[in-house]
C-alpha positions in Angstrom: 214.8 145.8 -86.7 215.8 149.4 -86.3 218.8 149.3 -83.8 218.3 152.9 -82.8 214.7 152.2 -81.8 215.7 149.1 -79.8 218.5 151.1 -78.1 216.0 153.8 -77.2 213.6 151.3 -75.5 216.5 149.9 -73.5 217.7 153.3 -72.4 214.2 154.3 -71.5 213.6 151.2 -69.4 216.9 151.6 -67.5 216.5 155.3 -66.9 212.9 154.9 -65.7 214.0 152.2 -63.2 216.7 154.3 -61.6 214.7 157.6 -61.5 211.8 156.0 -59.6 212.3 156.2 -55.8 212.4 152.4 -55.1 213.0 151.3 -51.6 216.5 150.4 -50.6 218.0 151.3 -54.0 219.9 154.2 -55.6 217.7 156.9 -57.1 218.0 160.7 -57.4 217.1 161.1 -53.7 219.3 158.4 -52.3 222.9 157.3 -53.1 225.3 154.6 -51.9 228.8 155.4 -50.7 230.3 154.7 -54.1 227.3 155.0 -56.4 224.8 157.7 -57.4 221.9 157.9 -59.7 224.2 159.7 -62.2 226.3 156.5 -62.4 223.2 154.5 -63.3 222.0 157.0 -65.8 225.4 157.0 -67.5 225.4 153.2 -67.5 222.0 153.3 -69.3 223.5 155.6 -71.9 226.4 153.3 -72.7 224.7 149.9 -72.7 221.8 151.0 -74.9 223.7 151.2 -78.2 225.4 147.9 -77.4 222.1 146.1 -76.8 220.5 147.9 -79.8 222.9 145.9 -82.0 221.3 142.6 -80.9 220.9 141.4 -84.4 224.6 141.6 -85.1 226.0 140.3 -81.8 225.5 137.1 -79.8 224.1 137.2 -76.3 227.5 136.6 -74.7 229.1 139.3 -76.8 226.5 141.8 -75.8 226.8 141.0 -72.1 230.6 141.4 -72.2 230.6 144.5 -74.3 227.9 146.1 -72.1 229.8 145.3 -68.9 233.0 146.8 -70.3 231.1 149.9 -71.4 229.7 150.3 -68.0 233.1 150.1 -66.3 234.1 153.2 -68.3 231.4 155.3 -66.6 230.8 153.8 -63.2 233.2 153.0 -60.3 231.5 149.7 -59.5 228.8 147.4 -60.7 225.6 149.3 -61.5 223.8 147.0 -63.9 225.1 143.5 -64.3 221.7 142.0 -63.5 220.0 144.2 -66.0 222.6 143.4 -68.7 222.2 139.6 -68.1 218.4 140.0 -68.3 218.1 142.3 -71.2 220.6 140.7 -73.6 218.5 137.7 -74.6 215.4 139.8 -74.5 216.9 142.4 -76.8 217.9 139.6 -79.2 214.4 138.2 -79.1 212.9 141.6 -79.9 215.4 142.1 -82.7 214.1 139.0 -84.4 210.5 140.3 -84.6 207.4 138.2 -84.6 206.0 136.6 -81.5 208.1 137.7 -78.5 207.3 134.7 -76.3 208.4 132.4 -79.0 211.4 134.6 -79.8 212.6 134.6 -76.2 212.4 130.9 -76.1 214.3 130.4 -79.3 217.1 132.8 -78.2 217.5 131.0 -74.9 217.5 127.5 -76.4 220.2 128.6 -78.9 222.6 129.9 -76.2 226.1 128.3 -76.5 229.1 127.4 -74.3 230.8 130.4 -75.9 227.9 132.6 -74.6 228.5 131.2 -71.2 232.3 131.8 -71.4 231.8 135.4 -72.4 229.1 135.9 -69.7 231.3 134.4 -67.0 234.1 136.7 -68.1 231.7 139.7 -67.9 230.6 138.7 -64.4 234.2 138.5 -63.2 235.1 141.8 -64.8 232.0 143.5 -63.2 233.3 142.4 -59.8 229.8 141.9 -58.6 229.5 141.4 -54.8 228.1 138.4 -53.0 228.5 135.8 -55.7 229.9 133.2 -53.4 231.2 129.8 -54.5 229.3 126.8 -55.9 230.3 123.2 -56.7 229.2 123.2 -60.3 230.2 125.7 -63.0 231.6 128.2 -60.5 232.1 131.7 -62.0 235.8 131.6 -61.3 236.3 128.7 -63.8 235.7 128.3 -67.5 232.2 126.9 -68.1 231.7 123.6 -69.9 227.9 124.0 -70.4 225.8 126.5 -72.4 224.7 129.7 -70.7 221.1 128.4 -70.4 222.4 125.2 -68.7 224.6 127.3 -66.3 221.5 129.4 -65.5 219.5 126.3 -64.8 222.1 125.3 -62.2 221.8 128.8 -60.5 218.0 129.2 -60.8 217.1 128.3 -57.3 219.5 130.9 -55.8 219.2 133.7 -58.4 216.1 135.3 -59.9 217.9 136.4 -63.1 218.9 132.8 -63.7 215.3 131.7 -63.0 214.1 134.2 -65.7 216.3 132.4 -68.3 215.1 129.0 -67.3 211.4 129.9 -67.4 211.5 131.8 -70.7 210.9 135.1 -68.8 207.6 133.8 -67.5 207.7 135.8 -64.3 208.4 139.0 -66.2 205.4 138.4 -68.5 203.2 137.8 -65.5 204.4 140.9 -63.7 204.0 143.1 -66.9 200.5 141.8 -67.6 199.0 141.5 -64.1 200.8 144.3 -62.2 202.7 146.9 -64.2 200.5 147.4 -67.2 197.2 147.4 -65.2 198.6 150.1 -62.9 199.5 152.3 -65.8 196.1 151.7 -67.4 194.4 152.7 -64.2 196.1 156.1 -64.4 199.0 155.5 -62.0 202.1 157.5 -62.8 205.0 155.5 -64.4 207.2 156.4 -61.4 204.6 155.0 -58.9 204.0 151.9 -61.1 207.7 151.1 -61.0 207.9 151.5 -57.2 204.8 149.3 -56.8 206.1 146.7 -59.2 209.4 146.7 -57.3 207.5 146.1 -54.0 205.5 143.3 -55.6 208.7 141.6 -56.9 210.2 141.8 -53.4 207.1 140.5 -51.8 206.7 137.5 -54.1 210.3 136.5 -54.5 212.8 137.1 -51.6 215.5 139.3 -53.2 218.4 137.0 -54.2 221.0 139.8 -53.9 220.0 140.3 -50.3 220.1 136.5 -49.8 223.7 136.4 -51.2 224.9 139.3 -49.1 223.0 138.8 -45.9 221.6 135.3 -45.9 218.3 133.6 -46.7 216.6 134.6 -43.4 217.2 138.4 -44.1 215.9 138.0 -47.6 212.7 136.3 -46.3 212.3 139.1 -43.8 212.6 141.7 -46.5 210.0 139.9 -48.5 207.7 139.7 -45.4 208.1 143.5 -44.8 207.4 144.3 -48.5 204.4 142.0 -48.5 203.0 143.9 -45.5 203.3 147.2 -47.4 201.7 145.6 -50.5 198.8 144.2 -48.5 198.1 147.5 -46.9 198.3 149.5 -50.1 196.7 147.1 -52.6 193.6 148.7 -54.2 190.9 146.2 -53.4 191.5 142.7 -54.7 193.7 143.9 -57.6 197.4 144.3 -57.8 197.1 148.0 -58.1 198.5 150.6 -55.6 196.2 152.8 -53.7 196.9 156.5 -54.1 199.5 158.2 -51.9 201.9 155.2 -51.7 205.0 157.3 -52.5 204.4 159.6 -49.6 203.4 156.9 -47.1 205.1 156.2 -43.8 204.9 152.5 -44.7 207.2 153.0 -47.7 209.5 155.2 -45.8 209.8 152.7 -42.9 210.6 149.9 -45.3 213.2 152.0 -47.1 214.8 152.9 -43.7 215.1 149.3 -42.7 216.6 148.2 -46.0 219.3 151.0 -45.8 220.1 150.9 -42.1 222.7 148.1 -42.4 225.0 150.1 -44.6 222.9 149.4 -47.7 223.7 145.7 -47.4 219.9 144.9 -47.6 219.9 146.3 -51.2 217.0 144.7 -53.1 219.0 145.0 -56.3 217.8 141.9 -58.1 214.2 143.1 -57.7 215.3 146.4 -59.3 216.8 144.5 -62.2 213.6 142.6 -62.7 211.7 145.9 -62.7 213.9 147.2 -65.5 213.2 144.0 -67.4 209.4 144.4 -66.8 209.5 148.0 -68.0 211.4 147.0 -71.1 209.0 144.3 -71.9 206.1 146.7 -71.5 207.8 149.1 -74.0 208.2 146.5 -76.7 204.8 144.8 -76.5 
């Protein structure tokens, strides 16, 4: 596997995600107090070569190295979820062959050392809203493999769920929502915004849940679902034209941002980056 090619796909997926004007997230037209689109773009540049070396490094090593590279260019966490998601995917792509089988193999082979390095990366990223749990809490050293740790977290975190399901939700989103939108002539930017809305509508964003509570996460999903239902083209998961300029999208964006950006659907954005990467490598 050409590491430069793999790095290019990772960089492309990460850049496309942040450049699209997704509701409630950072993009060139909207910043947070401590983060701008430039920070996310710089993060994409530094993690791409790390992930491109997926044949040489373990999943845990990639996660920790990518988080440390990001800390050199961004003042706070920009891409922890993306890193956690793309590391096993990149390793699966690097192996070649059937990607579904490759992802499953990589996930089954994860070790306690992978978990230890990933836990260290999460602590160093100082990600917000992590909370405290009874088993395998992030502040302690893990005693299970990274896959087993993700299994314990799967009900409260969509990235963990992706590990446990072998990226099944990403495959479905890529095949039934993202790729069909592109094939129907929708711009990449609009396809990413649409895919983000569908992710939000189907799975209450787990970052919002951690920061604001389950009821707020469910409310964000309901509001996203209302927009999706109004802008679905017929019975298909395709956006009707004009979505990006619609009042529906603007109103949802305003509601997500009005509480000091606490209702940031960041996990849905991470899943969009994973979906975009999957589309590039299939």
